C-alpha positions as CSV (number, residue, x, y, z in Angstrom):
1,M,29.3,-72.8,-87.6
2,Q,27.7,-75.4,-90.0
3,K,25.2,-76.3,-87.2
4,S,24.3,-72.7,-86.8
5,L,23.7,-72.2,-90.5
6,L,21.5,-75.4,-90.5
7,H,19.5,-74.0,-87.5
8,T,19.0,-70.6,-89.3
9,A,17.9,-72.3,-92.5
10,F,15.5,-74.5,-90.6
11,G,14.0,-71.5,-88.9
12,V,13.6,-69.6,-92.1
13,L,12.0,-72.6,-93.8
14,A,9.7,-73.1,-90.8
15,L,8.6,-69.5,-90.9
16,S,8.0,-69.7,-94.7
17,L,5.8,-72.7,-94.3
18,A,4.0,-71.2,-91.4
19,T,3.3,-68.1,-93.4
20,A,1.6,-70.2,-96.0
21,A,-0.5,-71.8,-93.4
22,S,-1.5,-68.4,-91.9
23,A,-3.6,-67.6,-95.0
24,Q,-6.3,-69.9,-93.5
25,V,-6.6,-67.8,-90.3
26,K,-7.9,-64.2,-90.2
27,P,-5.2,-61.6,-89.2
28,E,-7.1,-60.6,-86.1
29,D,-7.4,-64.3,-85.0
30,Q,-3.6,-64.7,-85.7
31,I,-2.9,-61.9,-83.3
32,K,-5.3,-63.2,-80.6
33,F,-3.9,-66.8,-80.9
34,R,-0.2,-65.7,-80.7
35,Q,-0.9,-63.5,-77.8
36,A,-2.6,-66.4,-76.0
37,G,0.4,-68.6,-76.7
38,Y,2.8,-66.1,-75.4
39,S,0.7,-65.5,-72.3
40,F,0.5,-69.2,-71.6
41,M,4.3,-69.5,-72.0
42,S,4.8,-66.5,-69.7
43,W,2.6,-68.1,-67.1
44,N,4.7,-71.3,-67.3
45,M,7.9,-69.4,-67.1
46,G,6.6,-67.7,-64.0
47,K,5.8,-71.1,-62.4
48,I,9.4,-72.3,-63.1
49,K,10.8,-69.1,-61.7
50,A,8.7,-69.4,-58.5
51,N,10.0,-72.9,-58.1
52,L,13.6,-71.9,-58.6
53,E,13.2,-69.1,-56.0
54,G,11.2,-71.1,-53.5
55,E,10.3,-74.6,-52.7
56,Y,11.3,-76.7,-55.7
57,N,8.6,-79.0,-57.1
58,A,10.3,-81.0,-59.9
59,K,7.0,-82.3,-61.3
60,Q,5.5,-78.8,-61.6
61,V,8.7,-77.6,-63.2
62,E,8.7,-80.4,-65.7
63,A,5.1,-79.9,-66.6
64,A,5.7,-76.1,-67.1
65,A,8.9,-76.8,-69.2
66,N,7.0,-79.3,-71.4
67,A,4.2,-76.7,-72.0
68,I,6.8,-74.1,-73.0
69,A,8.6,-76.5,-75.4
70,A,5.3,-77.6,-76.9
71,I,4.2,-74.1,-77.6
72,A,7.7,-73.2,-78.9
73,G,7.5,-76.1,-81.4
74,S,3.9,-75.6,-82.4
75,G,4.5,-73.5,-85.4
76,M,3.5,-70.1,-84.0
77,G,5.4,-68.5,-86.9
78,A,2.1,-69.1,-88.8
79,L,0.5,-66.4,-86.7
80,Y,2.6,-63.7,-88.2
81,G,0.9,-63.5,-91.5
82,P,0.1,-60.5,-93.7
83,G,-2.0,-57.9,-91.9
84,T,-0.7,-58.8,-88.4
85,E,2.0,-56.2,-88.3
86,K,-0.5,-53.5,-87.2
87,D,-3.4,-53.1,-84.8
88,I,-6.8,-54.3,-86.0
89,G,-9.7,-52.4,-84.5
90,N,-9.3,-52.6,-80.7
91,L,-6.9,-55.5,-81.0
92,K,-3.4,-54.2,-80.3
93,T,-0.1,-55.8,-81.3
94,R,3.3,-55.0,-80.0
95,V,5.3,-56.5,-82.9
96,K,7.6,-53.9,-84.6
97,P,7.4,-53.6,-88.4
98,E,11.1,-54.6,-88.6
99,F,10.0,-58.1,-87.6
100,F,8.4,-58.6,-91.0
101,Q,11.4,-57.1,-92.9
102,Q,14.1,-59.2,-91.2
103,M,12.8,-62.8,-91.6
104,Q,16.2,-64.4,-91.7
105,N,17.1,-63.0,-88.3
106,V,13.7,-63.8,-87.0
107,G,14.1,-67.4,-88.1
108,K,17.4,-67.6,-86.3
109,L,15.9,-66.2,-83.1
110,A,12.9,-68.5,-83.4
111,T,15.2,-71.5,-83.9
112,D,17.4,-70.5,-80.9
113,F,14.2,-70.3,-78.8
114,N,12.9,-73.6,-79.9
115,V,16.3,-75.3,-79.2
116,A,16.5,-73.6,-75.7
117,A,12.9,-74.5,-74.8
118,A,13.4,-78.2,-75.9
119,N,16.6,-78.3,-73.8
120,L,14.7,-76.8,-70.8
121,A,12.1,-79.6,-71.1
122,K,14.9,-82.2,-71.3
123,V,16.7,-80.8,-68.3
124,A,13.6,-80.4,-66.3
125,A,12.8,-84.1,-66.7
126,S,16.1,-84.8,-64.8
127,G,14.8,-83.0,-61.7
128,D,18.2,-81.3,-61.3
129,K,17.4,-77.8,-59.9
130,A,20.8,-76.3,-60.8
131,A,20.6,-77.6,-64.3
132,V,17.1,-76.3,-64.7
133,Q,18.3,-72.9,-63.4
134,K,20.9,-72.8,-66.1
135,A,18.5,-73.9,-68.9
136,F,15.8,-71.6,-67.7
137,G,18.2,-68.7,-67.9
138,A,19.2,-69.7,-71.5
139,T,15.6,-69.9,-72.5
140,G,14.8,-66.5,-71.0
141,E,17.8,-65.0,-72.9
142,T,16.3,-66.3,-76.2
143,C,13.0,-64.6,-75.3
144,K,14.8,-61.4,-74.5
145,A,16.8,-61.4,-77.7
146,C,13.6,-61.3,-79.7
147,H,11.7,-58.9,-77.4
148,D,14.7,-56.4,-77.4
149,K,14.7,-56.3,-81.2
150,Y,11.1,-56.8,-82.3
151,R,8.7,-56.0,-79.5
152,M,7.3,-52.6,-78.7
153,E,6.8,-51.9,-75.0
């Protein structure tokens, strides 16, 4: 319980600090950068999934897991600054307004994702396909938890 509270507090603090840093980047650029980050993570998740479903290349899985963990820990919370809750010109965003109103929950979800992504990278370094499968599933669940609550389809 105490560890969970610590993770939530850390997530909220990280998002608060990231929000201050977002003032240096225009809202439209924040949206573009976060979309690029999520696209790159998605591509790497796809590489891991393909390896788990087909011929397993441990080095490729490790590289993809490291990329996901690096992006997860990069401070992407800074890309959710004021003005990024809505479309800007022809730049569309799928984030729901509730995201910006429930920062404590968002912080917990972000922390859960960071922990899962770091664990995926750690497990991938072992080369153990079964362990990667489990860690990959846990990481995907943290993505889904945020998408289900805060992403418009």
